[in-house]
Backbone as CSV, one residue per row, in Angstrom:
resi,resn,N_x,N_y,N_z,CA_x,CA_y,CA_z,C_x,C_y,C_z
1,MET,-95.035,-28.336,-115.226,-94.058,-27.125,-114.862,-93.146,-26.923,-113.904
2,ASP,-92.105,-26.797,-114.120,-90.968,-26.519,-113.022,-90.258,-25.303,-112.840
3,GLN,-91.432,-24.296,-112.385,-91.177,-22.924,-112.086,-90.388,-22.511,-111.396
4,ASN,-90.279,-23.312,-110.117,-89.426,-23.112,-108.920,-88.074,-23.785,-109.127
5,LYS,-87.520,-24.238,-110.320,-86.556,-25.348,-110.594,-85.315,-24.696,-111.415
6,THR,-83.878,-24.770,-111.029,-83.200,-24.005,-112.016,-82.082,-25.169,-112.428
7,VAL,-81.772,-24.860,-113.424,-80.829,-25.533,-114.382,-79.785,-24.368,-114.567
8,LEU,-78.361,-25.103,-114.104,-77.165,-24.672,-114.605,-76.589,-25.186,-115.926
9,ILE,-76.311,-24.350,-116.887,-75.698,-24.873,-118.025,-74.229,-24.566,-118.174
10,LEU,-73.120,-25.220,-118.050,-71.761,-24.703,-118.306,-71.405,-25.005,-119.617
11,GLY,-70.891,-23.934,-120.259,-70.622,-24.180,-121.493,-71.666,-23.892,-122.540
12,ALA,-72.573,-22.687,-121.965,-73.752,-22.359,-122.546,-73.590,-22.087,-123.860
13,ASN,-72.430,-21.734,-124.607,-72.751,-21.005,-125.682,-72.603,-22.056,-127.083
14,SER,-72.385,-23.208,-126.599,-72.452,-24.225,-127.540,-73.857,-24.486,-128.336
15,ASP,-73.855,-24.622,-129.856,-74.906,-24.691,-130.069,-76.062,-25.535,-129.641
16,VAL,-75.702,-26.907,-129.322,-76.673,-27.565,-128.299,-76.974,-26.994,-127.064
17,ALA,-76.272,-26.444,-126.293,-76.587,-25.594,-125.216,-77.625,-24.542,-125.502
18,LYS,-77.548,-24.070,-126.337,-78.238,-22.879,-126.808,-79.801,-23.290,-126.743
19,GLN,-80.076,-24.639,-127.655,-81.165,-25.040,-127.944,-81.794,-25.665,-126.236
20,CYS,-80.851,-25.817,-125.460,-81.258,-26.594,-124.460,-81.803,-25.281,-123.509
21,ILE,-81.227,-24.155,-123.655,-81.775,-22.831,-123.033,-83.295,-22.822,-123.264
22,LYS,-83.455,-22.873,-124.665,-84.632,-22.539,-125.199,-85.819,-23.781,-124.127
23,GLN,-85.209,-25.040,-124.709,-86.258,-25.991,-124.377,-86.527,-26.077,-122.784
24,TYR,-85.498,-25.675,-122.087,-85.809,-25.810,-120.575,-86.618,-24.699,-120.145
25,ILE,-86.584,-23.417,-120.764,-87.318,-22.086,-120.669,-88.941,-22.633,-120.976
26,ALA,-89.002,-23.246,-121.778,-90.243,-23.972,-122.382,-90.836,-24.647,-121.429
27,LYS,-90.036,-25.271,-120.459,-90.622,-26.363,-119.869,-90.713,-25.851,-118.486
28,GLY,-90.226,-24.407,-118.181,-90.850,-23.760,-116.848,-89.542,-23.565,-115.950
29,PHE,-88.260,-24.089,-116.343,-87.116,-23.770,-115.288,-86.752,-22.559,-115.707
30,SER,-85.932,-21.837,-114.592,-85.154,-20.816,-114.752,-83.868,-21.382,-115.067
31,VAL,-82.976,-20.508,-115.768,-81.780,-20.764,-116.659,-81.093,-20.152,-115.947
32,VAL,-79.350,-20.604,-115.415,-78.584,-19.768,-115.259,-77.567,-20.371,-116.621
33,ALA,-77.008,-19.446,-117.417,-76.146,-19.977,-118.620,-74.756,-19.264,-118.329
34,ALA,-73.994,-20.423,-118.326,-72.538,-19.865,-117.962,-71.625,-20.214,-118.944
35,SER,-70.649,-19.251,-119.373,-69.985,-19.468,-120.655,-68.598,-18.417,-120.524
36,ARG,-67.479,-18.880,-121.265,-66.353,-17.870,-121.294,-66.562,-16.923,-122.449
37,ASN,-67.465,-17.041,-123.173,-67.744,-15.969,-124.480,-69.335,-15.537,-123.865
38,THR,-69.354,-14.548,-122.872,-70.588,-14.018,-122.664,-71.145,-13.345,-123.595
39,GLN,-70.552,-12.341,-124.078,-71.111,-11.447,-125.210,-71.868,-12.113,-126.260
40,SER,-71.271,-13.613,-126.702,-72.011,-14.171,-128.125,-73.337,-14.619,-127.447
41,LEU,-73.218,-15.106,-126.118,-74.543,-15.646,-125.314,-75.541,-14.690,-124.997
42,GLU,-75.131,-13.554,-124.540,-76.240,-12.538,-124.553,-76.574,-11.855,-125.693
43,ASN,-75.951,-12.123,-126.725,-76.466,-11.655,-128.047,-77.616,-12.534,-128.156
44,PHE,-77.242,-13.725,-128.273,-78.371,-15.127,-128.550,-79.678,-14.880,-127.614
45,ILE,-79.302,-14.869,-126.595,-80.533,-14.418,-125.503,-81.388,-13.258,-125.690
46,GLN,-80.686,-11.952,-126.518,-81.749,-10.704,-126.868,-82.113,-11.207,-127.966
47,GLN,-81.453,-12.098,-129.056,-82.192,-12.196,-130.247,-83.375,-12.976,-129.958
48,ASN,-83.435,-13.778,-128.968,-84.442,-14.870,-129.029,-85.593,-14.129,-127.675
49,ASP,-85.293,-13.072,-127.476,-86.050,-12.370,-126.178,-86.309,-13.180,-125.028
50,LEU,-85.060,-13.302,-124.588,-84.873,-14.482,-123.396,-84.501,-13.553,-122.069
51,ASN,-84.292,-12.218,-122.165,-83.674,-11.788,-120.974,-84.169,-11.905,-119.898
52,SER,-85.397,-12.160,-119.569,-85.861,-11.981,-118.394,-85.943,-13.317,-117.781
53,LYS,-85.510,-14.267,-118.657,-85.518,-15.933,-118.220,-84.153,-16.450,-118.014
54,VAL,-83.312,-16.039,-118.507,-81.849,-16.454,-118.610,-80.789,-15.518,-117.619
55,MET,-80.143,-15.981,-116.658,-78.807,-15.170,-116.067,-77.669,-15.773,-116.618
56,VAL,-76.935,-14.605,-117.184,-75.435,-15.259,-117.883,-74.490,-15.079,-116.913
57,LEU,-73.655,-15.882,-116.659,-72.385,-15.509,-115.816,-71.493,-16.045,-116.755
58,SER,-70.233,-15.440,-116.264,-68.737,-16.031,-116.887,-68.355,-17.311,-116.253
59,PHE,-67.999,-18.225,-117.112,-67.408,-19.557,-116.607,-66.548,-19.824,-117.606
60,ASP,-65.143,-20.132,-117.025,-64.100,-20.748,-117.896,-63.582,-22.018,-117.295
61,ALA,-63.863,-22.984,-118.310,-63.513,-24.457,-117.735,-62.082,-24.746,-117.451
62,ALA,-61.170,-23.884,-118.241,-59.845,-24.277,-117.915,-59.409,-23.345,-116.861
63,ASP,-59.839,-22.565,-116.409,-59.594,-21.785,-115.059,-59.963,-22.433,-113.729
64,PHE,-59.112,-23.595,-113.333,-59.503,-24.078,-112.389,-59.915,-23.244,-111.183
65,ASP,-58.651,-22.474,-110.746,-58.910,-21.724,-109.677,-60.003,-20.878,-109.317
66,SER,-60.713,-20.672,-110.597,-61.975,-19.761,-110.496,-63.384,-20.741,-110.196
67,HIS,-63.216,-21.707,-110.116,-64.508,-22.725,-110.126,-65.186,-22.635,-108.998
68,GLN,-64.464,-22.574,-107.724,-64.853,-22.737,-106.026,-65.721,-21.273,-106.133
69,GLN,-65.042,-20.252,-106.602,-65.461,-19.051,-106.294,-66.825,-18.671,-107.370
70,PHE,-66.747,-19.406,-108.512,-67.896,-19.229,-109.338,-69.132,-20.017,-108.589
71,TYR,-68.831,-21.315,-107.905,-69.838,-21.857,-107.529,-70.606,-21.215,-106.254
72,ASP,-69.707,-20.890,-105.424,-70.165,-20.066,-104.276,-70.658,-18.893,-104.525
73,ASP,-70.676,-18.089,-105.719,-71.119,-16.891,-105.839,-72.589,-17.249,-106.629
74,LEU,-73.055,-18.275,-107.132,-74.372,-18.706,-107.848,-75.315,-18.181,-106.814
75,PRO,-76.374,-17.495,-107.409,-77.636,-16.610,-106.723,-78.591,-17.837,-106.071
76,VAL,-78.360,-18.959,-106.982,-79.177,-20.180,-106.283,-78.621,-21.326,-106.661
77,LYS,-78.744,-22.396,-105.697,-77.961,-23.624,-106.074,-79.003,-24.291,-107.032
78,PRO,-78.403,-25.025,-107.830,-79.329,-25.578,-109.092,-79.822,-26.775,-108.830
79,HIS,-81.158,-26.929,-109.355,-81.446,-28.499,-109.258,-80.771,-29.529,-110.790
80,LEU,-80.560,-28.835,-111.828,-79.905,-29.448,-112.461,-78.724,-29.236,-113.124
81,ILE,-77.921,-29.817,-113.689,-76.190,-29.117,-114.232,-76.200,-29.941,-115.734
82,VAL,-76.126,-29.218,-116.454,-75.616,-29.643,-117.846,-74.411,-29.344,-118.105
83,TYR,-73.409,-30.229,-118.396,-71.864,-29.640,-118.767,-71.763,-29.614,-120.226
84,ALA,-71.710,-28.603,-120.648,-71.721,-28.708,-122.378,-70.602,-28.385,-123.079
85,ALA,-69.413,-27.645,-122.096,-68.381,-27.169,-122.652,-67.398,-28.411,-123.449
86,GLY,-67.130,-27.964,-124.565,-66.151,-28.967,-125.415,-65.176,-28.168,-126.102
87,SER,-64.174,-28.828,-126.475,-63.179,-28.542,-127.399,-62.784,-29.426,-128.204
88,LEU,-62.528,-29.141,-129.586,-61.902,-30.426,-130.533,-60.860,-29.594,-131.324
89,VAL,-59.960,-30.351,-131.574,-58.867,-30.112,-132.243,-58.608,-31.074,-132.988
90,ASP,-57.971,-31.221,-134.422,-57.670,-32.232,-135.303,-56.788,-32.921,-134.766
91,ASN,-56.729,-34.235,-134.964,-56.183,-35.416,-134.570,-54.665,-34.973,-135.072
92,GLU,-54.142,-34.634,-136.091,-52.868,-34.502,-136.465,-52.245,-33.416,-135.487
93,LYS,-52.869,-32.372,-135.632,-52.511,-31.320,-134.658,-52.378,-31.756,-133.090
94,ALA,-53.353,-32.378,-132.687,-53.190,-33.004,-131.386,-51.891,-33.831,-131.326
95,LEU,-51.459,-34.581,-132.291,-50.336,-35.341,-132.227,-48.991,-34.638,-132.162
96,SER,-49.097,-33.625,-133.065,-47.676,-32.804,-133.323,-47.497,-31.764,-132.490
97,ASP,-48.666,-31.200,-132.060,-48.597,-30.030,-130.815,-49.492,-30.278,-129.520
98,PHE,-48.710,-30.685,-128.367,-49.553,-30.910,-127.186,-50.229,-29.969,-126.744
99,LYS,-50.251,-28.816,-126.988,-50.892,-27.596,-126.762,-52.495,-27.619,-126.943
100,GLY,-52.599,-28.576,-128.325,-54.042,-28.439,-128.816,-54.329,-29.965,-127.945
101,ALA,-53.538,-31.008,-127.696,-53.995,-32.053,-126.958,-54.512,-31.745,-125.631
102,GLN,-53.523,-30.817,-124.967,-53.953,-30.097,-123.533,-55.137,-29.367,-123.521
103,GLN,-55.403,-28.797,-124.334,-56.647,-27.826,-124.734,-57.857,-28.812,-124.428
104,MET,-57.941,-30.087,-125.091,-59.062,-30.743,-125.206,-59.284,-31.461,-123.874
105,MET,-58.209,-31.985,-123.240,-57.963,-32.459,-122.034,-58.624,-31.716,-121.064
106,THR,-58.007,-30.483,-120.962,-58.703,-29.377,-119.801,-60.106,-28.977,-119.983
107,VAL,-60.564,-28.720,-121.160,-62.109,-28.453,-121.141,-62.993,-29.732,-121.272
108,ASN,-62.638,-30.866,-121.862,-63.533,-31.894,-122.084,-63.455,-32.968,-120.888
109,TYR,-62.365,-32.706,-120.214,-62.582,-33.675,-119.057,-61.965,-33.150,-117.600
110,MET,-61.038,-32.348,-117.690,-60.183,-31.823,-116.386,-61.289,-30.871,-115.969
111,GLY,-61.741,-29.405,-116.650,-62.476,-28.669,-116.271,-63.944,-29.355,-115.575
112,ALA,-64.360,-30.190,-116.424,-65.398,-31.012,-116.107,-65.327,-31.532,-114.517
113,VAL,-64.140,-32.284,-114.392,-64.014,-32.862,-112.838,-63.951,-31.895,-112.003
114,SER,-63.150,-30.709,-112.099,-62.915,-29.643,-111.188,-64.276,-29.122,-110.824
115,ILE,-65.217,-28.727,-111.878,-66.451,-27.949,-111.268,-67.718,-28.987,-110.860
116,LEU,-67.493,-30.060,-111.333,-68.716,-31.046,-111.018,-68.211,-31.769,-109.799
117,ASN,-66.958,-32.028,-109.412,-66.901,-32.444,-108.201,-67.144,-31.516,-107.109
118,MET,-67.092,-30.190,-107.141,-67.683,-29.140,-106.517,-68.825,-28.989,-106.035
119,ILE,-69.678,-29.167,-106.949,-71.308,-29.320,-107.090,-71.679,-30.446,-106.631
120,ALA,-71.041,-31.777,-106.981,-71.607,-32.742,-106.027,-71.068,-33.222,-104.942
121,MET,-70.208,-32.652,-104.365,-69.929,-32.889,-103.206,-70.432,-32.074,-102.200
122,ASP,-70.846,-31.189,-102.725,-71.586,-29.573,-101.734,-73.090,-30.502,-101.164
123,GLU,-73.109,-31.302,-100.468,-74.401,-31.738,-99.671,-75.294,-30.813,-99.259
124,SER,-74.768,-29.615,-98.879,-75.703,-28.485,-98.225,-77.004,-28.422,-99.416
125,ASN,-76.356,-28.562,-100.756,-77.437,-28.255,-101.841,-78.435,-29.178,-101.710
126,LYS,-79.487,-29.093,-100.989,-80.776,-30.117,-101.009,-81.465,-29.989,-102.389
127,ASN,-81.208,-29.102,-103.363,-81.930,-29.140,-104.541,-81.314,-29.970,-105.498
128,LEU,-80.107,-30.322,-105.555,-79.550,-30.816,-106.564,-80.374,-32.211,-106.928
129,GLU,-80.832,-32.605,-108.209,-81.480,-33.717,-108.708,-80.528,-34.485,-109.780
130,ARG,-80.169,-33.834,-110.741,-79.382,-34.344,-111.704,-78.262,-33.427,-112.540
131,ILE,-77.390,-34.253,-112.821,-75.835,-33.969,-113.421,-76.221,-34.609,-115.154
132,ILE,-75.845,-33.942,-116.022,-75.850,-34.416,-117.356,-74.505,-34.050,-118.268
133,GLY,-73.661,-34.477,-118.675,-72.470,-34.407,-119.308,-72.678,-34.792,-120.640
134,LEU,-72.217,-33.929,-121.630,-72.515,-34.274,-122.992,-70.937,-34.505,-123.581
135,SER,-71.323,-35.974,-123.694,-69.810,-36.739,-124.313,-69.916,-37.172,-125.754
136,SER,-69.185,-37.942,-126.122,-69.229,-38.218,-127.481,-69.168,-39.780,-128.196
137,LEU,-69.551,-40.015,-129.256,-69.295,-41.362,-129.698,-67.947,-41.745,-130.003
138,SER,-67.021,-40.594,-130.315,-65.696,-40.692,-130.266,-64.920,-41.352,-129.282
139,GLY,-65.369,-41.407,-127.780,-65.231,-41.928,-126.780,-65.295,-43.356,-126.437
140,VAL,-66.133,-43.889,-127.514,-66.724,-45.351,-127.042,-65.543,-46.572,-127.664
141,ARG,-64.647,-46.360,-128.591,-63.705,-46.961,-128.937,-62.511,-45.939,-129.376
142,GLY,-61.205,-46.353,-129.545,-60.064,-45.389,-129.978,-60.109,-45.645,-131.387
143,ARG,-60.269,-44.808,-131.975,-59.857,-44.917,-133.865,-58.908,-44.096,-133.942
144,LYS,-58.121,-44.318,-135.360,-56.950,-43.568,-135.435,-57.242,-42.173,-135.922
145,SER,-58.546,-42.052,-136.303,-58.702,-40.871,-136.941,-58.936,-39.611,-135.847
146,ASN,-59.185,-40.023,-134.562,-59.767,-38.890,-133.605,-59.522,-39.565,-132.056
147,PHE,-58.419,-40.322,-132.006,-58.276,-40.897,-130.944,-57.949,-40.034,-129.658
148,VAL,-57.252,-38.880,-129.865,-56.895,-37.948,-128.726,-58.031,-37.445,-128.308
149,TYR,-58.882,-36.586,-129.181,-60.130,-36.242,-128.688,-61.059,-37.541,-128.096
150,GLY,-61.162,-38.513,-128.624,-61.753,-39.475,-128.042,-61.378,-39.907,-126.745
151,SER,-60.106,-39.722,-126.580,-59.656,-40.304,-125.040,-60.095,-39.252,-124.052
152,THR,-60.336,-37.675,-124.268,-60.959,-37.108,-123.477,-62.331,-37.259,-123.108
153,LYS,-63.005,-37.993,-123.953,-64.424,-38.157,-124.101,-64.998,-39.491,-123.381
154,ALA,-63.846,-40.477,-123.294,-63.969,-41.848,-122.844,-63.542,-41.585,-121.363
155,ALA,-62.747,-40.450,-121.197,-62.414,-40.281,-119.580,-63.604,-39.806,-118.882
156,PHE,-64.166,-38.896,-119.677,-65.144,-38.145,-119.149,-66.262,-39.080,-118.801
157,THR,-66.652,-39.920,-119.755,-68.053,-40.813,-119.739,-67.562,-41.676,-118.465
158,THR,-66.364,-42.254,-118.210,-65.948,-43.184,-117.099,-66.049,-42.269,-115.677
159,TYR,-65.856,-40.955,-115.733,-65.902,-40.351,-114.498,-67.279,-40.061,-114.325
160,LEU,-68.490,-39.761,-115.325,-69.840,-39.632,-115.024,-70.397,-40.938,-114.571
161,ALA,-69.900,-42.140,-115.005,-70.552,-43.491,-114.394,-70.209,-43.576,-112.920
162,GLY,-68.821,-43.288,-112.615,-68.627,-43.592,-111.276,-69.467,-42.502,-110.563
163,LEU,-69.183,-41.504,-110.920,-69.937,-40.308,-110.217,-71.234,-40.676,-109.982
164,ARG,-72.418,-41.018,-111.069,-73.297,-41.827,-110.669,-73.619,-42.705,-109.636
165,GLN,-72.703,-43.606,-109.448,-72.893,-44.720,-108.297,-72.651,-43.783,-107.101
166,GLU,-71.697,-42.900,-107.099,-71.423,-41.830,-105.871,-72.620,-41.422,-105.293
167,LEU,-73.271,-41.043,-106.332,-74.563,-40.003,-105.864,-75.912,-40.638,-105.855
168,ALA,-75.727,-41.839,-106.244,-76.983,-42.590,-106.321,-77.702,-42.863,-104.610
169,GLN,-76.909,-42.807,-103.795,-77.368,-42.878,-102.509,-77.961,-41.520,-101.926
170,ARG,-77.752,-40.491,-102.694,-78.438,-39.143,-102.343,-79.479,-38.999,-103.408
171,ASN,-80.048,-39.927,-104.204,-81.214,-39.948,-105.267,-80.760,-38.770,-106.385
172,ILE,-79.593,-38.408,-106.704,-79.158,-37.863,-107.627,-79.013,-38.609,-108.808
173,THR,-79.441,-38.516,-109.819,-79.166,-39.092,-111.341,-78.193,-38.352,-112.013
174,VAL,-77.237,-39.321,-112.588,-76.201,-38.545,-113.595,-76.468,-39.388,-114.785
175,ASN,-76.435,-38.422,-115.973,-76.391,-39.247,-117.129,-75.287,-38.562,-118.148
176,VAL,-75.162,-39.574,-119.218,-73.852,-38.997,-120.120,-74.849,-39.103,-121.518
177,LEU,-74.849,-37.877,-122.379,-75.355,-37.927,-123.594,-74.090,-38.198,-124.577
178,VAL,-74.256,-39.352,-125.474,-73.168,-40.044,-126.294,-74.151,-39.642,-127.660
179,SER,-73.323,-38.610,-128.200,-73.935,-38.196,-129.653,-72.936,-38.538,-130.804
180,GLY,-73.540,-38.451,-131.863,-72.423,-38.648,-133.024,-72.549,-37.118,-133.519
181,TYR,-72.594,-37.225,-134.908,-72.242,-35.953,-135.814,-73.400,-34.974,-135.578
182,ILE,-73.206,-33.861,-134.963,-74.238,-32.657,-135.183,-74.009,-31.735,-135.578
183,ASN,-74.919,-31.104,-136.344,-74.572,-29.966,-137.196,-74.400,-28.628,-136.725
184,THR,-73.315,-28.533,-136.099,-73.108,-27.238,-135.052,-71.461,-26.584,-135.402
185,LYS,-71.238,-25.741,-134.972,-70.047,-24.866,-135.531,-68.874,-25.645,-135.309
186,ILE,-68.567,-26.285,-133.837,-67.481,-27.199,-133.715,-67.081,-28.203,-134.674
187,ASN,-68.179,-28.574,-135.601,-67.896,-29.382,-136.727,-68.049,-28.915,-137.758
188,ALA,-67.747,-27.672,-138.010,-67.759,-26.720,-139.455,-66.626,-27.081,-140.154
189,GLY,-66.793,-27.437,-141.424,-65.593,-27.643,-142.152,-65.191,-28.981,-142.216
190,LEU,-65.724,-29.988,-141.633,-65.313,-30.937,-141.518,-65.959,-32.163,-142.429
191,GLU,-65.586,-33.113,-142.842,-66.474,-33.710,-144.000,-67.095,-34.813,-143.427
192,LEU,-68.334,-34.761,-143.130,-69.468,-35.490,-142.346,-70.291,-36.100,-143.101
193,ASN,-70.710,-37.349,-143.033,-71.858,-38.040,-143.784,-73.166,-37.278,-143.121
194,LYS,-73.688,-36.530,-144.198,-74.818,-35.588,-144.273,-76.037,-36.273,-143.626
195,ASN,-76.072,-37.610,-143.893,-77.487,-38.594,-143.799,-77.438,-38.911,-142.208
196,LEU,-76.243,-38.476,-141.897,-76.249,-38.723,-140.147,-75.992,-37.727,-139.176
197,LEU,-76.020,-36.537,-140.058,-76.020,-35.141,-139.130,-77.080,-35.124,-138.261
198,MET,-77.044,-34.598,-137.090,-78.235,-34.557,-136.133,-78.215,-32.882,-136.003
199,GLU,-79.522,-32.431,-136.034,-79.779,-30.927,-135.544,-79.518,-30.598,-134.061
200,PRO,-79.100,-29.332,-133.753,-78.925,-29.285,-132.355,-80.053,-29.436,-131.318
201,ASP,-81.349,-28.887,-131.755,-82.766,-28.912,-131.039,-82.815,-30.603,-131.099
202,HIS,-82.735,-31.436,-131.851,-82.922,-32.748,-131.586,-82.216,-33.226,-130.510
203,VAL,-80.812,-32.924,-130.316,-80.030,-33.499,-129.349,-80.552,-32.820,-128.164
204,ALA,-80.995,-31.362,-128.072,-81.151,-30.829,-126.949,-82.468,-31.326,-126.462
205,LYS,-83.377,-31.986,-127.005,-84.511,-32.420,-126.477,-84.260,-33.793,-125.908
206,HIS,-83.157,-34.420,-126.286,-83.031,-35.783,-125.551,-82.155,-35.725,-124.101
207,ILE,-81.499,-34.189,-123.997,-81.027,-33.767,-122.877,-82.071,-33.125,-121.999
208,VAL,-82.928,-32.539,-122.431,-83.915,-31.882,-121.667,-84.887,-32.875,-121.055
209,ASN,-85.158,-33.941,-121.751,-86.005,-35.093,-121.468,-85.242,-36.313,-120.857
210,ALA,-84.018,-36.032,-120.211,-83.507,-37.424,-119.846,-84.127,-38.181,-118.807
211,GLY,-84.103,-39.175,-118.959,-84.634,-40.441,-117.798,-83.854,-40.795,-116.886
212,ASN,-84.000,-41.867,-116.665,-83.183,-42.768,-115.526,-81.984,-43.274,-116.080
213,SER,-82.305,-43.995,-117.421,-80.823,-44.502,-117.885,-79.543,-43.688,-117.971
214,PHE,-78.570,-44.366,-117.735,-77.156,-43.568,-117.649,-76.871,-43.111,-119.007
215,THR,-76.940,-43.997,-120.160,-76.435,-43.442,-121.061,-77.806,-43.086,-122.339
216,ILE,-77.333,-41.771,-122.967,-78.478,-41.459,-123.673,-77.817,-41.100,-125.019
217,VAL,-78.120,-41.956,-126.209,-77.964,-41.901,-127.622,-78.847,-41.612,-128.579
218,PRO,-79.079,-40.286,-128.776,-79.871,-39.766,-129.720,-79.967,-40.306,-130.971
219,ASP,-81.266,-40.294,-131.519,-81.394,-41.066,-132.730,-81.179,-42.491,-133.020
220,PHE,-81.957,-42.897,-133.613,-81.749,-44.455,-133.644,-80.791,-45.075,-134.613
221,LYS,-80.292,-44.218,-135.647,-79.304,-44.708,-136.362,-77.664,-44.705,-135.671
222,TRP,-77.807,-43.624,-134.535,-76.476,-43.354,-134.190,-76.418,-44.547,-132.804
223,LYS,-77.643,-45.143,-132.335,-77.809,-46.083,-131.522,-77.291,-47.641,-131.936
224,ILE,-77.613,-47.553,-133.205,-77.264,-48.486,-134.218,-75.444,-48.864,-134.152
225,ILE,-74.911,-47.765,-134.576,-73.490,-47.430,-134.563,-72.994,-47.399,-133.282
226,TYR,-73.638,-46.974,-132.245,-72.926,-46.894,-130.795,-72.800,-48.717,-130.392
227,TRP,-73.843,-49.399,-130.556,-73.641,-50.775,-130.218,-72.711,-51.508,-131.415
228,ILE,-72.413,-51.219,-132.332,-71.583,-51.689,-133.480,-70.140,-51.529,-132.863
229,LEU,-70.170,-50.212,-132.565,-68.598,-50.036,-132.168,-68.497,-50.647,-130.648
230,LYS,-69.160,-50.770,-129.853,-69.133,-51.211,-128.531,-68.718,-52.592,-128.487
231,LEU,-69.295,-53.446,-129.547,-69.379,-54.912,-129.772,-68.193,-55.219,-130.805
232,LEU,-67.740,-54.522,-131.655,-66.751,-54.997,-132.712,-65.472,-55.320,-132.398
233,PRO,-64.982,-56.475,-132.725,-63.666,-56.752,-132.559,-62.563,-56.128,-132.919
234,GLU,-61.624,-55.917,-131.946,-60.462,-54.915,-132.155,-59.751,-55.044,-133.378
235,PHE,-59.903,-55.998,-134.157,-59.324,-56.182,-135.678,-60.313,-55.471,-136.531
236,PHE,-61.445,-55.258,-136.391,-62.255,-54.692,-137.371,-62.198,-53.247,-137.080
237,VAL,-62.034,-52.708,-135.634,-61.949,-51.516,-135.062,-60.781,-50.873,-135.725
238,ALA,-59.631,-51.610,-136.053,-58.101,-50.839,-136.647,-58.191,-50.673,-137.765
239,LYS,-59.638,-51.347,-138.583,-59.513,-50.993,-140.124,-60.591,-49.573,-140.260
240,LEU,-61.091,-49.236,-139.115,-61.882,-48.111,-139.156,-61.101,-46.840,-139.734
241,PRO,-61.789,-45.637,-140.350,-61.016,-44.459,-140.342,-60.605,-43.689,-138.953
């Protein structure tokens, strides 16, 4: 049990993050859940009778100027950090309207770097043990159907890889979750292969039980796809949708 440890979940209103809240509590952690949409998060907490176990705070990944104050005002410096904030805009829209692309860059990468740099570089926080970032298989190789979104996730994964090396000397572990299709609201309406869809609680289990390996790919089917994408020659990648 980890009764004396605290996990800070940034972007805690996502479907996967909500399952992480429940599973971290089950393991004995105190949870600080931060989101731009605090009302939706509070509704979820009330519905699941978690009021006494979760503190809800307002956090906007895109509001860089607020990040330092947000971190300074935390009631306790966390042992674990989960960055789950994310934005997904259709590739065609991102190509024709830069605001869509900018939104993804801001939330998926720039906002993450802003707040995680502050957290990681605070050497006065002797509690910090682990940082976990939620990335995507879309960031493994550029594909014409989603390369703008994928580029933000590729950048985030690369950042986390370097942060892992930076923090290793302080015995702080950094992990990246590289997931495929998840049955969540962000993917609602997309035509996805239902045989490959993972449920949020399944993905959350891999986050909550993260080990020492940098890359976490939940589900054996997606592990196979991950390695195929990593190793496939560019000629074949170009033929993928």
